[in-house]
Every structure is written in structure tokens, then in C-alpha cells.
C-alpha positions in Angstrom: 86.0 97.1 103.9 86.6 97.6 107.6 88.9 100.2 109.0 91.0 97.5 110.5 91.4 95.8 107.1 92.4 99.1 105.5 94.9 99.8 108.2 96.4 96.4 107.8 96.8 96.8 104.1 98.3 100.3 104.5 100.9 98.8 106.9 101.8 96.3 104.1 102.0 99.2 101.7 104.2 101.2 104.0 106.5 98.1 104.6 107.0 97.6 100.9 107.7 101.3 100.4 110.3 101.0 103.2 111.8 98.0 101.4 112.0 100.1 98.2 113.9 102.8 99.8 116.2 100.5 101.7 117.0 98.4 98.6 117.1 101.2 95.9 118.6 104.0 97.8 120.2 103.0 101.1 121.7 99.7 100.1 125.3 101.0 100.0 124.9 103.0 103.1 125.6 102.0 106.7 122.0 101.9 107.3 121.3 99.5 104.4 124.4 97.4 105.2 123.4 97.1 108.9 119.8 96.4 108.1 120.7 93.5 105.8 124.0 92.5 107.5 126.1 93.1 104.4 129.8 93.8 104.0 130.6 96.9 102.1 132.2 94.9 99.3 129.1 92.7 98.9 126.8 95.7 99.0 128.6 97.3 96.2 128.6 94.1 94.2 124.9 93.5 94.6 123.5 97.0 94.4 122.0 96.7 91.1 120.2 93.4 92.0 118.9 95.1 95.2 117.7 98.1 93.3 115.7 95.9 91.0 114.2 94.1 93.9 113.3 97.4 95.5 111.5 98.3 92.2 109.5 95.2 92.5 108.5 96.0 96.1 107.5 99.5 94.9 105.2 97.8 92.3 103.6 95.6 94.9 102.9 98.7 97.0 101.4 100.5 94.0 99.2 97.5 93.2 97.8 97.4 96.8 97.2 101.2 96.8 95.5 100.8 93.3 93.3 98.0 94.9 92.5 100.2 97.9 91.3 103.1 95.8 89.7 101.5 92.9 86.0 100.4 92.9 85.9 96.6 93.0 89.6 96.5 94.1 89.0 93.2 96.0 90.5 91.0 93.3 93.5 93.3 93.0 94.1 93.2 96.6 93.9 89.5 96.7 96.3 89.2 93.9 98.9 91.6 95.2 98.8 90.2 98.8 99.1 86.7 97.4 102.3 87.8 95.4 103.6 89.2 98.6 102.8 86.1 100.7 104.4 83.8 98.1 107.5 86.0 97.8 107.8 86.0 101.6 107.6 82.3 101.9 110.1 81.9 99.2 112.4 84.4 100.8 112.0 82.7 104.1 113.1 79.4 102.6 115.9 80.6 100.5 117.3 83.7 102.3 116.2 84.4 105.8 113.5 83.0 108.1 112.8 86.5 109.4 111.3 87.3 106.0 108.4 85.1 106.9 107.5 87.5 109.8 108.5 90.8 108.2 106.9 90.3 104.8 104.6 87.2 104.5 102.9 87.5 107.9 101.6 91.1 107.7 100.3 90.4 104.2 98.6 87.0 105.4 97.0 89.1 108.2 95.8 91.7 105.8 94.4 89.1 103.5 92.6 87.2 106.3 91.0 90.5 107.3 90.0 91.3 103.8 88.5 88.0 103.2 86.6 88.0 106.5 85.2 91.4 106.1 84.2 91.2 102.4 
């Protein structure tokens, strides 16, 4: 695997760890509300849903890390990057178009590099 591919995958991992922190720990703070454009009331009402979503983002990051450090991790990387791309496309359609660029695009670039450099 090329260094560029590894860097791209690490960027996706870091993004999903950031999503985990924002959704699990900062949702009800001014940073979380500003990031997601939420009212204080809505943030309080949806905090448990956001925490659950953050946990899933953590699992995606863990899966990518596992794929990076395990021998023969290509299949795991393809699987987890695919999950991220699909979730990003769904989020762009159902929630906010910006999710396409923030979540799906980095994963798609990483997957393309992974496939081209394998």
C-alpha cells in the first residue's frame, strides 16, 4: 500500500473519530450545536440518538484501523470504506448535501487510491 493511500485512509479515520467526539461528547455544547446548526432544545432531545450515531462512527474508524494494521486487510478496508461511502450518500440525500463532501468523498478518494495501488 502506498504512503498516499495510507494517509488518505488515516484522514478518514481521523474524520470519523472527530465525528464520534462531536456526536457523543460535544452534541449539547455550543461547539456541537454550532457545528450541526442545532437549537439547544433539539440538541437535548436528540442527544441519545447522536451518541448512538457517534458510536457507529467510532466502529467505522476502528474497522479502518484494523484493516490498516492487519495482514491482508484489503478486504476489511474495502468493506469499511464502502460502508462510509454508502452512509455518506444516504446522509447527503436525507439530511444535508454537505455530508457528501465531508464523509463520502474522502472515503471514495481513499478507496480509489487503495484499489489503484493494490
